[in-house]
C-alpha positions as CSV (number, residue, x, y, z in Angstrom):
1,M,0.0,0.0,0.0
2,S,1.1,3.5,-0.7
3,A,1.6,6.5,1.6
4,A,-1.7,7.9,0.4
5,V,-3.6,4.9,1.9
6,Y,-1.7,5.2,5.2
7,L,-2.5,9.0,5.3
8,L,-6.2,8.3,4.7
9,G,-6.2,5.7,7.5
10,A,-4.4,8.1,9.9
11,V,-6.9,10.9,9.3
12,A,-9.9,8.5,9.6
13,I,-8.6,7.1,12.9
14,G,-7.4,10.5,14.2
15,C,-10.8,12.2,13.7
16,V,-12.4,10.1,16.4
17,P,-10.2,11.2,19.4
18,A,-10.2,14.7,17.9
19,A,-14.0,14.8,18.1
20,H,-13.9,13.7,21.7
21,L,-11.3,16.3,22.6
22,L,-13.3,19.0,20.8
23,A,-16.5,18.0,22.6
24,S,-14.8,18.3,26.0
25,A,-12.9,21.5,25.3
26,S,-14.1,24.9,26.7
27,W,-12.7,27.2,24.1
28,P,-15.5,26.6,21.5
29,R,-17.9,28.7,23.6
30,R,-15.5,31.6,23.1
31,S,-15.7,31.3,19.3
32,P,-18.7,29.2,18.2
33,A,-18.2,29.9,14.5
34,V,-14.6,28.6,14.5
35,A,-15.6,25.5,16.5
36,I,-18.5,24.7,14.1
37,A,-16.1,25.0,11.2
38,L,-13.8,22.5,13.0
39,W,-16.7,20.1,13.7
40,Q,-17.6,20.3,10.0
41,A,-14.1,19.6,8.9
42,I,-13.8,16.6,11.3
43,G,-17.0,15.1,10.0
44,L,-16.2,15.6,6.3
45,G,-12.6,14.6,6.8
46,W,-13.6,11.4,8.6
47,G,-16.1,10.5,5.9
48,V,-13.7,11.0,3.0
49,A,-10.7,9.5,4.7
50,T,-12.6,6.4,5.9
51,V,-14.2,5.6,2.6
52,G,-10.9,6.3,0.8
53,A,-8.8,4.2,3.2
54,L,-11.2,1.2,2.9
55,A,-11.3,1.5,-0.9
56,G,-7.5,2.0,-1.1
57,V,-6.8,-1.1,1.0
58,G,-9.2,-3.1,-1.1
59,A,-7.6,-2.0,-4.4
60,A,-4.0,-2.1,-3.2
61,G,-3.5,-5.8,-3.9
62,L,-4.7,-5.6,-7.5
63,D,-2.0,-3.4,-8.9
64,G,0.2,-6.2,-10.2
65,R,-2.7,-8.1,-11.7
66,A,-4.8,-5.4,-13.2
67,G,-2.2,-2.8,-14.1
68,I,-3.6,-0.1,-11.8
69,G,-0.5,0.6,-9.8
70,L,0.0,4.1,-11.3
71,S,-3.7,5.1,-10.8
72,S,-4.8,7.4,-8.0
73,V,-6.5,5.9,-5.0
74,A,-9.9,6.9,-6.3
75,G,-9.2,5.6,-9.8
76,A,-7.7,2.4,-8.5
77,A,-10.7,1.7,-6.4
78,A,-13.1,2.3,-9.3
79,R,-11.0,0.0,-11.5
80,A,-10.9,-2.6,-8.8
81,A,-14.7,-2.4,-8.4
82,R,-15.2,-3.0,-12.1
83,L,-12.8,-5.9,-12.0
84,L,-14.4,-7.6,-9.0
85,L,-17.8,-7.2,-10.6
86,G,-16.6,-9.1,-13.6
87,T,-16.9,-6.2,-16.0
88,D,-13.2,-6.2,-16.8
89,S,-11.3,-8.7,-18.9
90,A,-8.7,-9.1,-16.0
91,A,-11.4,-10.4,-13.7
92,A,-10.4,-14.0,-14.3
93,R,-7.8,-14.8,-11.7
94,R,-7.3,-17.0,-8.7
95,W,-8.9,-15.9,-5.4
96,D,-7.3,-16.5,-2.1
97,V,-7.9,-15.4,1.5
98,L,-6.0,-12.1,1.1
99,T,-8.0,-11.3,-2.0
100,G,-11.2,-12.0,-0.1
101,L,-10.2,-9.5,2.6
102,R,-9.4,-6.9,0.0
103,V,-12.8,-7.5,-1.6
104,L,-14.4,-7.1,1.9
105,S,-12.6,-3.8,2.5
106,L,-13.5,-2.4,-0.9
107,T,-17.1,-3.5,-0.5
108,T,-17.3,-1.9,3.0
109,G,-15.9,1.4,1.6
110,I,-18.5,1.4,-1.2
111,L,-21.3,0.6,1.2
112,L,-20.2,3.3,3.7
113,L,-20.2,5.9,0.9
114,T,-23.6,4.8,-0.2
115,L,-24.9,4.9,3.4
116,L,-23.5,8.4,4.1
117,C,-25.1,9.7,0.9
118,W,-28.4,8.0,1.6
119,I,-28.8,9.2,5.2
120,L,-28.1,12.8,4.1
121,L,-30.7,12.6,1.3
122,A,-33.2,10.9,3.6
123,A,-32.6,13.5,6.3
124,V,-33.2,16.3,3.8
125,A,-36.4,14.6,2.5
126,A,-37.7,14.1,6.1
127,V,-37.0,17.8,7.0
128,L,-38.7,19.1,3.9
129,R,-41.8,16.9,4.6
130,A,-41.9,18.1,8.2
131,R,-41.6,21.7,7.2
132,H,-44.3,21.3,4.6
133,R,-46.7,19.9,7.2
134,Q,-45.7,22.7,9.6
135,R,-46.4,25.4,7.1
136,A,-49.8,23.8,6.2
137,L,-50.7,23.8,9.9
138,L,-49.6,27.4,10.4
139,G,-51.7,28.4,7.5
140,L,-54.7,27.0,9.3
141,L,-54.0,27.9,12.9
142,A,-51.6,30.8,13.1
143,H,-52.4,34.5,12.9
144,D,-50.6,37.9,13.1
145,D,-50.2,39.9,16.3
146,P,-49.0,43.5,16.6
147,K,-47.0,42.5,19.7
148,V,-44.6,40.4,17.5
149,P,-44.5,42.0,14.0
150,G,-43.2,39.6,11.4
151,A,-44.1,36.5,13.4
152,L,-47.0,34.1,13.5
153,V,-48.9,33.4,16.7
154,V,-50.5,30.0,17.5
155,D,-53.0,29.7,20.3
156,H,-51.2,27.3,22.6
157,P,-50.9,27.7,26.4
158,A,-47.3,26.4,26.6
159,A,-44.5,29.0,26.0
160,A,-42.7,28.3,22.8
161,A,-40.8,30.3,20.2
162,Y,-39.2,28.8,17.1
163,C,-38.4,29.4,13.5
164,V,-39.2,27.3,10.4
165,P,-36.3,27.9,7.9
166,G,-36.5,27.5,4.2
167,L,-37.6,29.6,1.2
168,R,-40.8,30.5,3.0
169,S,-39.4,30.9,6.4
170,A,-41.5,31.8,9.4
171,I,-41.1,32.7,13.1
172,V,-43.7,31.2,15.4
173,I,-44.6,32.4,18.9
174,S,-47.2,30.7,21.1
175,A,-49.9,32.5,23.0
176,G,-48.3,31.2,26.1
177,A,-45.0,33.0,25.3
178,L,-46.9,36.2,24.6
179,D,-48.4,36.1,28.1
180,L,-45.2,35.1,29.7
181,L,-42.7,37.6,28.1
182,D,-42.7,41.4,28.1
183,Q,-42.2,43.4,24.9
184,A,-38.5,43.8,25.3
185,E,-38.0,40.0,25.9
186,L,-40.2,39.3,22.8
187,A,-38.0,41.6,20.7
188,A,-34.9,39.7,21.9
189,V,-36.5,36.4,21.0
190,L,-37.4,37.6,17.5
191,A,-33.8,38.8,17.0
192,H,-32.5,35.4,18.0
193,E,-34.8,33.6,15.6
194,R,-34.1,36.0,12.8
195,A,-30.4,35.3,13.3
196,H,-31.1,31.6,12.8
197,L,-32.9,32.3,9.6
198,R,-30.4,34.7,8.1
199,A,-27.4,32.4,8.9
200,R,-29.3,29.2,7.7
201,H,-28.3,27.4,10.9
202,D,-30.6,24.6,9.8
203,L,-28.1,23.7,7.0
204,V,-25.3,23.6,9.5
205,L,-27.2,21.2,11.7
206,L,-28.5,18.9,9.0
207,P,-25.4,16.7,8.4
208,F,-25.0,16.1,12.1
209,T,-28.6,15.3,12.6
210,A,-28.5,12.9,9.7
211,L,-25.4,11.2,11.1
212,L,-27.0,10.8,14.5
213,R,-30.1,9.3,12.9
214,A,-28.0,6.6,11.3
215,F,-25.6,6.1,14.2
216,R,-27.6,6.6,17.4
217,W,-25.4,4.1,19.2
218,C,-22.2,6.1,18.4
219,A,-21.0,8.3,21.2
220,V,-19.1,10.5,18.7
221,A,-22.2,11.2,16.7
222,Q,-24.1,12.0,19.8
223,E,-21.4,14.4,21.0
224,A,-21.1,16.1,17.6
225,N,-24.9,16.7,17.3
226,R,-25.2,18.0,20.8
227,E,-22.2,20.3,20.7
228,V,-23.0,21.8,17.2
229,A,-26.7,22.4,18.3
230,L,-25.5,24.3,21.3
231,L,-22.9,26.3,19.4
232,V,-25.5,27.2,16.8
233,E,-27.7,28.6,19.6
234,M,-24.8,30.5,21.0
235,M,-24.1,32.1,17.6
236,A,-27.8,33.2,17.4
237,D,-27.5,34.6,21.0
238,D,-24.4,36.6,19.9
239,R,-26.2,38.1,16.9
240,A,-29.2,39.1,19.1
241,R,-26.9,40.5,21.8
242,R,-25.4,42.9,19.3
243,L,-28.8,44.4,18.5
244,L,-30.5,44.3,21.9
245,P,-29.5,44.2,25.6
246,A,-28.3,40.7,26.5
247,R,-30.3,40.7,29.7
248,E,-33.6,40.7,27.8
249,L,-32.7,37.6,25.9
250,A,-31.3,35.9,29.1
251,T,-34.5,36.5,31.0
252,A,-36.5,35.3,28.1
253,L,-34.5,32.1,28.0
254,L,-34.9,31.6,31.7
255,R,-38.7,32.2,31.6
256,V,-39.3,29.9,28.7
257,G,-37.0,27.2,30.1
258,A,-38.6,27.4,33.6
259,S,-42.1,27.1,32.1
260,G,-41.1,23.8,30.6
261,G,-41.6,25.1,27.1
262,G,-39.1,25.8,24.3
263,A,-39.8,22.6,22.3
264,A,-40.1,22.9,18.5
265,P,-41.4,20.6,15.7
266,T,-39.1,18.6,13.5
267,G,-37.1,20.8,11.1
268,A,-37.5,23.9,13.3
269,L,-35.1,25.8,15.6
270,A,-36.4,26.7,19.0
271,I,-35.3,29.5,21.3
272,A,-34.6,27.2,24.2
273,G,-33.7,24.1,22.2
274,G,-35.1,20.7,23.2
275,P,-36.9,17.9,21.4
276,A,-40.3,18.1,19.7
277,T,-42.2,16.9,22.7
278,A,-41.5,17.5,26.3
279,A,-42.8,14.1,27.2
280,S,-39.9,12.5,25.3
281,V,-37.3,14.1,27.5
282,S,-35.7,11.7,29.9
283,T,-34.4,12.8,33.3
284,G,-30.8,12.8,32.0
285,S,-31.7,14.7,28.9
286,K,-33.7,17.3,30.9
287,A,-30.7,17.9,33.2
288,R,-28.4,18.3,30.2
289,L,-30.8,20.8,28.5
290,D,-31.0,22.7,31.8
291,G,-27.2,22.8,32.0
292,E,-27.0,24.1,28.4
293,L,-29.6,26.7,29.0
294,A,-27.7,27.9,32.1
295,A,-24.4,28.0,30.1
296,R,-26.1,30.2,27.5
297,V,-27.5,32.6,30.1
298,T,-24.2,32.9,31.8
299,R,-22.5,33.5,28.5
300,L,-25.0,36.2,27.6
301,L,-24.5,38.0,30.9
302,R,-20.8,37.5,31.1
303,P,-19.5,37.2,27.6
304,P,-16.1,35.3,27.4
305,P,-13.2,36.9,25.5
306,G,-12.9,35.9,21.9
307,L,-10.0,33.6,20.8
308,P,-6.7,35.3,19.8
309,V,-6.2,35.8,16.1
310,I,-3.3,33.4,16.1
311,A,-5.5,30.7,17.7
312,V,-8.2,31.3,15.1
313,M,-5.7,31.1,12.3
314,L,-4.2,27.8,13.7
315,L,-7.7,26.2,14.1
316,G,-8.6,27.4,10.6
317,T,-5.5,25.7,9.2
318,I,-6.2,22.5,11.1
319,A,-9.8,22.5,9.7
320,A,-8.6,23.1,6.2
321,L,-6.0,20.3,6.5
322,L,-8.6,17.8,7.7
323,V,-10.5,18.4,4.5
324,V,-7.8,19.0,2.0
325,A,-5.4,16.2,3.1
326,P,-7.9,13.3,2.4
327,A,-9.0,14.9,-0.8
328,V,-5.4,15.2,-2.0
329,A,-4.6,11.7,-0.9
330,L,-7.4,10.3,-3.0
331,L,-5.7,11.8,-6.1
332,L,-2.2,10.4,-5.2
333,P,-1.0,7.2,-6.9
334,L,-1.9,4.0,-5.1
């Protein structure tokens, strides 16, 4: 095997402890945007490197028999796949145990690539369906209210505020939230939700949500989804804090969280986070959500200093290498 395959394997393996380290680090709350970029790089780098390493290992033993030794890792894997499927004249050869292991590795790489693409497409389809249903319901049940210009109000006693992203985006406030929050707090909530819509934070969350749906048993997928969701909320908090006093948003978060509200439908982003139904929250999950809410409130009232420029540049370089290195390795000769 070539150095390219070893590089792909090293990146694939290294991304796992890197994700654990990032999930336990404290600096991401000082610069959520940089941390999210690093999470995205780890996820993309792991996917490309793992698929490439499996395919490279599977194709490596065929170079002498099929004449693919000078091909790139990606090209060699494609040539090997054709050969193993019997669509190549060089397919006729003796099979042994080592060849069987290479076939298994190559097949696993192809299946993993197919799975990753499928879960992303399935997640997109599920979110689009959920948003379509939500917009249909809002068209029937929601109405305007002068207290929250630009938002839709639903007559529900629980306090809730969320946005439905997309081409026809909407901000939704419940009647319970109108009764619970004063005008300044409502303005802060609207600023927070508008920040989600402008930055399209739903697109940031989508790959991590899709990965979690496919690998619910995986601790890394759970950590990634949880941390990115929290960082996205902190980014929206920061945007709202630039426009309005931080105390108003902090008190709104505390009021909504204390009331037991804050939940949002599938495909929406809620002011206080949380699952779609409060009944689905376990004791451990409720404690975690309360801890995240307290961290957001503390951060609003006592903003931490941003990362030094040198640290931002270093982290940006690491993120770029995590994506570029596997992509380049796929183009190197096997």
